[in-house]
Every structure is written in C-alpha cells, then in structure tokens.
Backbone and ligand atoms as CSV (ligand in chain L), in Angstrom:
chain,resi,resn,atom,element,x,y,z
A,1,MET,N,N,-19.322,58.275,49.860
A,1,MET,CA,C,-20.767,58.290,50.474
A,1,MET,C,C,-21.453,59.420,50.665
A,2,THR,N,N,-22.343,59.818,50.104
A,2,THR,CA,C,-22.969,61.358,50.071
A,2,THR,C,C,-24.042,61.086,51.154
A,3,ASP,N,N,-24.495,62.356,51.611
A,3,ASP,CA,C,-25.414,62.344,52.810
A,3,ASP,C,C,-26.826,61.826,52.382
A,4,TYR,N,N,-27.079,61.922,51.078
A,4,TYR,CA,C,-28.253,61.215,50.572
A,4,TYR,C,C,-28.396,59.803,50.938
A,5,SER,N,N,-27.300,59.144,50.530
A,5,SER,CA,C,-27.083,57.814,50.830
A,5,SER,C,C,-27.230,57.247,52.018
A,6,MET,N,N,-26.608,58.188,53.039
A,6,MET,CA,C,-26.807,57.948,54.375
A,6,MET,C,C,-28.195,57.993,54.868
A,7,VAL,N,N,-29.178,58.861,54.456
A,7,VAL,CA,C,-30.455,59.047,54.631
A,7,VAL,C,C,-31.228,57.707,54.270
A,8,ILE,N,N,-31.003,57.338,53.081
A,8,ILE,CA,C,-31.498,56.147,52.405
A,8,ILE,C,C,-31.148,54.751,53.430
A,9,LEU,N,N,-29.873,54.885,53.642
A,9,LEU,CA,C,-29.545,53.597,54.606
A,9,LEU,C,C,-30.119,53.755,56.101
A,10,LYS,N,N,-30.147,54.787,56.556
A,10,LYS,CA,C,-30.891,54.809,57.917
A,10,LYS,C,C,-32.279,54.584,57.644
A,11,ARG,N,N,-32.985,55.051,56.885
A,11,ARG,CA,C,-34.323,54.710,56.891
A,11,ARG,C,C,-34.633,53.364,56.406
A,12,ALA,N,N,-33.895,52.736,55.730
A,12,ALA,CA,C,-34.012,51.300,55.200
A,12,ALA,C,C,-33.745,50.538,56.631
A,13,ARG,N,N,-32.750,50.841,57.201
A,13,ARG,CA,C,-32.395,50.053,58.507
A,13,ARG,C,C,-33.606,50.040,59.418
A,14,GLN,N,N,-34.224,51.238,59.551
A,14,GLN,CA,C,-35.451,51.383,60.489
A,14,GLN,C,C,-36.423,50.565,59.728
A,15,THR,N,N,-36.781,50.664,58.654
A,15,THR,CA,C,-38.102,49.942,58.018
A,15,THR,C,C,-37.763,48.479,58.104
A,16,LEU,N,N,-36.487,48.006,57.768
A,16,LEU,CA,C,-36.357,46.559,57.938
A,16,LEU,C,C,-36.092,46.002,59.056
A,17,GLY,N,N,-35.779,46.810,60.123
A,17,GLY,CA,C,-35.476,46.466,61.360
A,17,GLY,C,C,-34.221,45.648,61.365
A,18,LEU,N,N,-33.217,46.064,60.813
A,18,LEU,CA,C,-31.914,45.311,60.834
A,18,LEU,C,C,-30.907,45.799,62.013
A,19,GLY,N,N,-30.348,45.081,62.438
A,19,GLY,CA,C,-29.239,45.069,63.491
A,19,GLY,C,C,-28.272,45.790,62.861
A,20,GLU,N,N,-27.614,45.157,62.123
A,20,GLU,CA,C,-26.339,45.391,61.353
A,20,GLU,C,C,-26.480,46.816,60.435
A,21,PRO,N,N,-25.767,47.734,60.476
A,21,PRO,CA,C,-26.111,48.867,59.675
A,21,PRO,C,C,-25.189,48.588,58.486
A,22,PHE,N,N,-25.852,49.066,57.255
A,22,PHE,CA,C,-25.185,48.820,55.983
A,22,PHE,C,C,-24.159,49.933,55.842
A,23,THR,N,N,-23.201,49.734,55.089
A,23,THR,CA,C,-22.347,50.900,54.639
A,23,THR,C,C,-22.478,51.395,53.134
A,24,THR,N,N,-23.117,50.539,52.341
A,24,THR,CA,C,-23.203,50.932,51.002
A,24,THR,C,C,-24.552,50.664,50.521
A,25,LEU,N,N,-25.078,51.313,49.497
A,25,LEU,CA,C,-26.267,51.249,48.838
A,25,LEU,C,C,-26.399,49.570,48.129
A,26,GLU,N,N,-25.285,49.330,47.546
A,26,GLU,CA,C,-25.236,47.997,47.180
A,26,GLU,C,C,-25.525,46.850,48.136
A,27,GLU,N,N,-25.192,46.963,49.378
A,27,GLU,CA,C,-25.415,46.070,50.452
A,27,GLU,C,C,-27.055,45.950,50.708
A,28,LEU,N,N,-27.545,47.266,50.694
A,28,LEU,CA,C,-28.845,47.286,50.962
A,28,LEU,C,C,-29.669,46.712,49.796
A,29,VAL,N,N,-29.229,46.876,48.535
A,29,VAL,CA,C,-29.713,45.951,47.414
A,29,VAL,C,C,-29.768,44.397,47.773
A,30,ASP,N,N,-28.549,43.809,48.191
A,30,ASP,CA,C,-28.422,42.559,48.298
A,30,ASP,C,C,-29.342,42.139,49.479
A,31,GLN,N,N,-29.521,43.012,50.408
A,31,GLN,CA,C,-30.678,42.679,51.732
A,31,GLN,C,C,-31.987,42.513,51.108
A,32,LEU,N,N,-32.339,43.464,50.112
A,32,LEU,CA,C,-33.657,43.539,49.575
A,32,LEU,C,C,-33.938,42.397,48.732
A,33,PHE,N,N,-33.009,41.932,47.866
A,33,PHE,CA,C,-33.228,40.677,47.167
A,33,PHE,C,C,-33.467,39.362,48.089
A,34,ILE,N,N,-32.697,39.485,49.027
A,34,ILE,CA,C,-32.901,38.334,50.154
A,34,ILE,C,C,-34.208,38.370,50.657
A,35,ASN,N,N,-34.578,39.566,51.006
A,35,ASN,CA,C,-36.073,39.835,51.605
A,35,ASN,C,C,-37.179,39.290,50.707
A,36,ALA,N,N,-36.906,39.656,49.490
A,36,ALA,CA,C,-37.987,39.524,48.551
A,36,ALA,C,C,-38.198,37.878,48.366
A,37,GLY,N,N,-37.150,37.262,48.617
A,37,GLY,CA,C,-37.427,35.775,48.367
A,37,GLY,C,C,-38.251,35.156,49.545
A,38,ASP,N,N,-38.384,35.916,50.651
A,38,ASP,CA,C,-39.332,35.471,51.665
A,38,ASP,C,C,-40.627,35.077,51.264
A,39,ARG,N,N,-41.183,34.084,51.390
A,39,ARG,CA,C,-42.510,33.450,51.027
A,39,ARG,C,C,-42.943,33.827,49.727
A,40,ALA,N,N,-41.935,34.116,48.700
A,40,ALA,CA,C,-42.283,34.266,47.280
A,40,ALA,C,C,-42.329,32.938,46.807
A,41,GLN,N,N,-43.624,32.706,46.117
A,41,GLN,CA,C,-43.826,31.451,45.617
A,41,GLN,C,C,-43.243,31.020,44.124
A,42,THR,N,N,-42.924,32.152,43.365
A,42,THR,CA,C,-42.227,31.912,42.081
A,42,THR,C,C,-41.171,33.171,41.962
A,43,GLU,N,N,-40.324,32.651,41.040
A,43,GLU,CA,C,-39.308,33.806,40.637
A,43,GLU,C,C,-39.774,35.061,40.245
A,44,GLU,N,N,-40.815,35.055,39.443
A,44,GLU,CA,C,-41.443,36.120,39.075
A,44,GLU,C,C,-41.902,37.127,40.094
A,45,ILE,N,N,-42.701,36.409,41.186
A,45,ILE,CA,C,-42.951,37.273,42.403
A,45,ILE,C,C,-41.806,37.830,43.216
A,46,ARG,N,N,-40.861,37.070,43.222
A,46,ARG,CA,C,-39.643,37.450,43.943
A,46,ARG,C,C,-38.975,38.473,43.259
A,47,HIS,N,N,-39.055,38.621,41.847
A,47,HIS,CA,C,-38.441,39.675,41.009
A,47,HIS,C,C,-39.271,40.902,41.205
A,48,SER,N,N,-40.643,40.809,41.306
A,48,SER,CA,C,-41.366,41.968,41.105
A,48,SER,C,C,-41.301,42.768,42.534
A,49,LYS,N,N,-41.213,41.800,43.630
A,49,LYS,CA,C,-41.276,42.188,45.079
A,49,LYS,C,C,-39.808,42.953,45.166
A,50,PHE,N,N,-39.025,42.448,44.629
A,50,PHE,CA,C,-37.494,42.850,44.545
A,50,PHE,C,C,-37.483,44.300,44.082
A,51,CYS,N,N,-37.926,44.345,42.720
A,51,CYS,CA,C,-38.138,45.684,42.083
A,51,CYS,C,C,-38.824,46.773,42.747
A,52,GLU,N,N,-39.739,46.360,43.181
A,52,GLU,CA,C,-40.761,47.313,44.270
A,52,GLU,C,C,-39.976,48.001,45.357
A,53,SER,N,N,-39.310,46.922,46.181
A,53,SER,CA,C,-38.717,47.520,47.257
A,53,SER,C,C,-37.399,48.306,46.715
A,54,VAL,N,N,-36.815,48.011,45.720
A,54,VAL,CA,C,-35.655,48.826,45.167
A,54,VAL,C,C,-36.040,50.382,44.959
A,55,TRP,N,N,-37.354,50.342,44.567
A,55,TRP,CA,C,-37.902,51.758,44.214
A,55,TRP,C,C,-38.063,52.404,45.484
A,56,SER,N,N,-38.927,51.617,46.183
A,56,SER,CA,C,-39.456,52.500,47.611
A,56,SER,C,C,-38.237,52.920,48.336
A,57,HIS,N,N,-37.013,52.135,48.190
A,57,HIS,CA,C,-35.935,52.336,49.235
A,57,HIS,C,C,-35.114,53.426,48.465
A,58,LEU,N,N,-34.810,53.310,47.215
A,58,LEU,CA,C,-33.810,54.066,46.671
A,58,LEU,C,C,-34.417,55.429,45.945
A,59,GLY,N,N,-35.638,55.388,45.578
A,59,GLY,CA,C,-36.146,56.727,45.003
A,59,GLY,C,C,-35.789,56.920,43.601
A,60,GLU,N,N,-35.654,57.928,43.344
A,60,GLU,CA,C,-35.485,58.432,41.843
A,60,GLU,C,C,-34.196,57.845,41.421
A,61,GLU,N,N,-34.081,57.293,40.223
A,61,GLU,CA,C,-32.986,56.657,39.791
A,61,GLU,C,C,-31.641,57.544,39.646
A,62,ASP,N,N,-31.947,58.744,39.146
A,62,ASP,CA,C,-30.909,59.665,38.972
A,62,ASP,C,C,-30.798,60.891,39.752
A,63,SER,N,N,-31.121,60.384,41.046
A,63,SER,CA,C,-31.141,61.644,42.067
A,63,SER,C,C,-29.647,61.840,42.505
A,64,THR,N,N,-28.733,60.879,42.685
A,64,THR,CA,C,-27.343,61.158,42.945
A,64,THR,C,C,-26.487,59.987,42.329
A,65,GLU,N,N,-25.348,60.226,42.301
A,65,GLU,CA,C,-24.477,59.317,41.664
A,65,GLU,C,C,-24.393,57.966,42.425
A,66,SER,N,N,-24.331,57.934,43.706
A,66,SER,CA,C,-24.147,56.653,44.326
A,66,SER,C,C,-25.710,55.851,44.133
A,67,VAL,N,N,-26.709,56.681,44.160
A,67,VAL,CA,C,-28.024,56.070,43.801
A,67,VAL,C,C,-28.062,55.296,42.543
A,68,ARG,N,N,-27.367,56.168,41.399
A,68,ARG,CA,C,-27.459,55.755,39.898
A,68,ARG,C,C,-26.628,54.295,39.903
A,69,LEU,N,N,-25.446,54.411,40.803
A,69,LEU,CA,C,-24.606,53.197,40.799
A,69,LEU,C,C,-25.273,52.036,41.428
A,70,ALA,N,N,-26.009,52.274,42.354
A,70,ALA,CA,C,-26.772,51.152,43.145
A,70,ALA,C,C,-27.810,50.501,42.234
A,71,TYR,N,N,-28.322,51.372,41.555
A,71,TYR,CA,C,-29.321,50.827,40.428
A,71,TYR,C,C,-28.758,49.861,39.323
A,72,ALA,N,N,-27.652,50.477,38.973
A,72,ALA,CA,C,-26.767,49.774,37.875
A,72,ALA,C,C,-26.309,48.525,38.385
A,73,TYR,N,N,-26.000,48.423,39.767
A,73,TYR,CA,C,-25.614,47.205,40.550
A,73,TYR,C,C,-26.863,46.278,40.523
A,74,ALA,N,N,-28.118,46.885,41.034
A,74,ALA,CA,C,-29.132,45.860,41.018
A,74,ALA,C,C,-29.508,45.221,39.586
A,75,ARG,N,N,-29.272,46.130,38.562
A,75,ARG,CA,C,-29.661,45.558,37.399
A,75,ARG,C,C,-28.649,44.511,36.775
A,76,ALA,N,N,-27.427,44.851,37.058
A,76,ALA,CA,C,-26.415,43.686,36.572
A,76,ALA,C,C,-26.442,42.552,37.374
A,77,THR,N,N,-26.730,42.673,38.770
A,77,THR,CA,C,-26.732,41.515,39.552
A,77,THR,C,C,-27.970,40.696,39.840
A,78,TYR,N,N,-28.995,41.364,39.791
A,78,TYR,CA,C,-30.357,40.735,40.054
A,78,TYR,C,C,-31.444,40.813,39.004
A,79,GLY,N,N,-30.982,41.516,37.786
A,79,GLY,CA,C,-31.947,41.660,36.828
A,79,GLY,C,C,-32.972,42.877,37.014
A,80,TYR,N,N,-32.580,43.832,37.948
A,80,TYR,CA,C,-33.555,44.862,38.315
A,80,TYR,C,C,-34.137,45.541,36.858
A,81,LEU,N,N,-35.699,45.787,37.129
A,81,LEU,CA,C,-36.224,46.488,36.093
A,81,LEU,C,C,-37.111,47.662,36.604
A,82,SER,N,N,-37.086,48.915,35.960
A,82,SER,CA,C,-37.907,49.836,36.402
A,82,SER,C,C,-39.305,49.658,36.319
A,83,GLN,N,N,-40.220,50.452,36.852
A,83,GLN,CA,C,-41.551,50.100,36.682
A,83,GLN,C,C,-42.216,50.098,35.366
A,84,ASP,N,N,-41.697,51.027,34.563
A,84,ASP,CA,C,-41.968,50.923,33.150
A,84,ASP,C,C,-41.503,49.688,32.338
A,85,GLU,N,N,-40.303,49.278,32.801
A,85,GLU,CA,C,-39.806,48.094,31.768
A,85,GLU,C,C,-40.257,46.793,32.574
A,86,LEU,N,N,-40.945,46.924,33.829
A,86,LEU,CA,C,-41.749,45.667,34.397
A,86,LEU,C,C,-43.030,45.757,33.753
A,87,ASP,N,N,-43.735,46.734,33.914
A,87,ASP,CA,C,-45.069,46.990,32.966
A,87,ASP,C,C,-45.006,46.341,31.634
A,88,GLN,N,N,-43.890,46.691,30.826
A,88,GLN,CA,C,-43.893,46.324,29.467
A,88,GLN,C,C,-43.616,44.809,29.431
A,89,ALA,N,N,-42.684,44.158,30.349
A,89,ALA,CA,C,-42.447,42.976,30.518
A,89,ALA,C,C,-43.847,42.060,30.809
A,90,THR,N,N,-44.495,42.568,31.791
A,90,THR,CA,C,-45.671,41.956,32.019
A,90,THR,C,C,-46.822,42.035,31.067
A,91,ALA,N,N,-46.970,43.079,30.314
A,91,ALA,CA,C,-47.875,43.287,29.159
A,91,ALA,C,C,-47.268,42.263,28.227
A,92,ASP,N,N,-46.153,42.110,27.845
A,92,ASP,CA,C,-45.787,41.074,26.792
A,92,ASP,C,C,-46.174,39.723,27.418
A,93,ASP,N,N,-45.968,39.397,28.616
A,93,ASP,CA,C,-46.226,38.219,28.870
A,93,ASP,C,C,-47.838,37.938,28.892
A,94,TRP,N,N,-48.523,38.944,29.453
A,94,TRP,CA,C,-50.187,38.904,29.286
A,94,TRP,C,C,-50.498,38.585,27.999
A,95,GLU,N,N,-49.804,39.154,26.794
A,95,GLU,CA,C,-50.248,38.647,25.524
A,95,GLU,C,C,-50.094,37.099,25.224
A,96,GLU,N,N,-49.092,36.501,25.710
A,96,GLU,CA,C,-48.986,35.382,25.648
A,96,GLU,C,C,-49.660,34.274,26.761
A,97,GLY,N,N,-50.505,34.921,27.568
A,97,GLY,CA,C,-51.204,34.189,28.427
A,97,GLY,C,C,-50.709,33.798,29.833
A,98,ILE,N,N,-49.688,34.738,30.186
A,98,ILE,CA,C,-48.845,34.449,31.260
A,98,ILE,C,C,-49.078,35.840,32.329
A,99,CYS,N,N,-49.517,35.479,33.503
A,99,CYS,CA,C,-49.948,36.848,34.362
A,99,CYS,C,C,-48.559,37.074,34.983
A,100,SER,N,N,-48.791,38.204,36.151
A,100,SER,CA,C,-47.724,38.857,36.408
A,100,SER,C,C,-46.893,37.947,37.582
A,101,HIS,N,N,-47.469,36.752,37.833
A,101,HIS,CA,C,-46.893,35.873,38.715
A,101,HIS,C,C,-45.918,34.749,37.910
A,102,GLY,N,N,-45.957,34.951,36.692
A,102,GLY,CA,C,-45.370,34.036,35.651
A,102,GLY,C,C,-46.146,32.813,35.546
A,103,LEU,N,N,-47.500,32.762,35.773
A,103,LEU,CA,C,-48.220,31.502,35.587
A,103,LEU,C,C,-49.296,31.764,34.659
A,104,THR,N,N,-49.856,30.614,34.374
A,104,THR,CA,C,-50.883,30.671,33.348
A,104,THR,C,C,-52.307,30.543,34.054
A,105,SER,N,N,-53.383,30.514,33.127
A,105,SER,CA,C,-54.768,30.513,33.812
A,105,SER,C,C,-54.920,29.152,34.636
A,106,TRP,N,N,-54.200,28.186,34.112
A,106,TRP,CA,C,-54.312,26.837,34.747
A,106,TRP,C,C,-53.533,26.801,36.209
A,107,THR,N,N,-52.569,27.676,36.088
A,107,THR,CA,C,-51.749,27.391,37.346
A,107,THR,C,C,-51.748,28.495,38.523
A,108,CYS,N,N,-52.292,29.745,38.074
A,108,CYS,CA,C,-52.131,30.662,38.962
A,108,CYS,C,C,-53.233,30.701,40.120
A,109,PRO,N,N,-52.847,30.682,41.369
A,109,PRO,CA,C,-53.746,30.548,42.385
A,109,PRO,C,C,-54.304,32.118,42.808
A,110,CYS,N,N,-53.761,32.909,42.206
A,110,CYS,CA,C,-54.188,34.534,42.622
A,110,CYS,C,C,-55.376,34.986,42.048
A,111,GLY,N,N,-56.059,34.233,41.037
A,111,GLY,CA,C,-57.188,34.934,40.457
A,111,GLY,C,C,-56.955,36.033,39.409
A,112,CYS,N,N,-55.756,35.861,38.734
A,112,CYS,CA,C,-55.411,36.905,37.989
A,112,CYS,C,C,-56.567,36.609,36.432
A,113,PHE,N,N,-57.097,35.617,36.175
A,113,PHE,CA,C,-57.555,35.375,35.213
A,113,PHE,C,C,-59.275,35.101,35.294
A,114,GLU,N,N,-59.523,35.477,36.601
A,114,GLU,CA,C,-61.011,35.360,36.845
A,114,GLU,C,C,-61.504,36.947,36.643
A,115,TYR,N,N,-62.511,37.098,36.048
A,115,TYR,CA,C,-63.126,38.448,35.698
A,115,TYR,C,C,-64.400,38.576,36.635
L,1,ZN,ZN,ZN,-51.237,35.493,38.783
C-alpha cells in the first residue's frame, strides 16, 4: 500500500461519508459500483456514473502501480471505461439512435433528443 493510495482512500472515505475504512483501492471500486446503482434508472446510467466516480476518486490511471491495478480491477469486474472510451461508445450508440442513457428518442425521459 503506497502513501498515495492512503490519500485516495482517506479522501474517498470523507467524500462518501463511510464509517468503515477501506484497506484497498479495490474495496473502494466495489463501493463506487454499489453507490452508482442508487437511483440509477438504467444500466447505462449506472455504468457512466460508476466510471465518472472512478475517475474522480482514483485520478490518473498510471499515477502509481496500485492505482493502475485498481483500474484493471474496475475494468475486469465492472466493465470500467475511460472518458475517451466512454465518449467513443456513446458516439457509436448515438449513430444508432441511442442516447447516453441507453435509450431511444421514444423512451428517454431526459430530453436527449429535444433540440
Ligand atoms: Zn437520454
């Protein structure tokens, strides 16, 4: 466990208001996935919320070895995508008439297709 990981975990604990301290970044990733499921109407919303929270907590993917491993864990376990990868996936969906919520113009309540 590096000092940098401890800083991430300490900050995350404060931000998330958690009682139990995490001991690994992987535990934090697990918690972020659980949190992303709160009030998420679709899997796509959950997924993008999850990815955003991973970026905001872990920061640069290649900053330290333990952060790199935590990202690898997030990818393998929860299908984590980086901002660029997510943008690309969203753009591909958009081409096919699917918004960032994984919905179509008939089903999305968020106004994605209203100009
Ligand atoms: Zn939408």
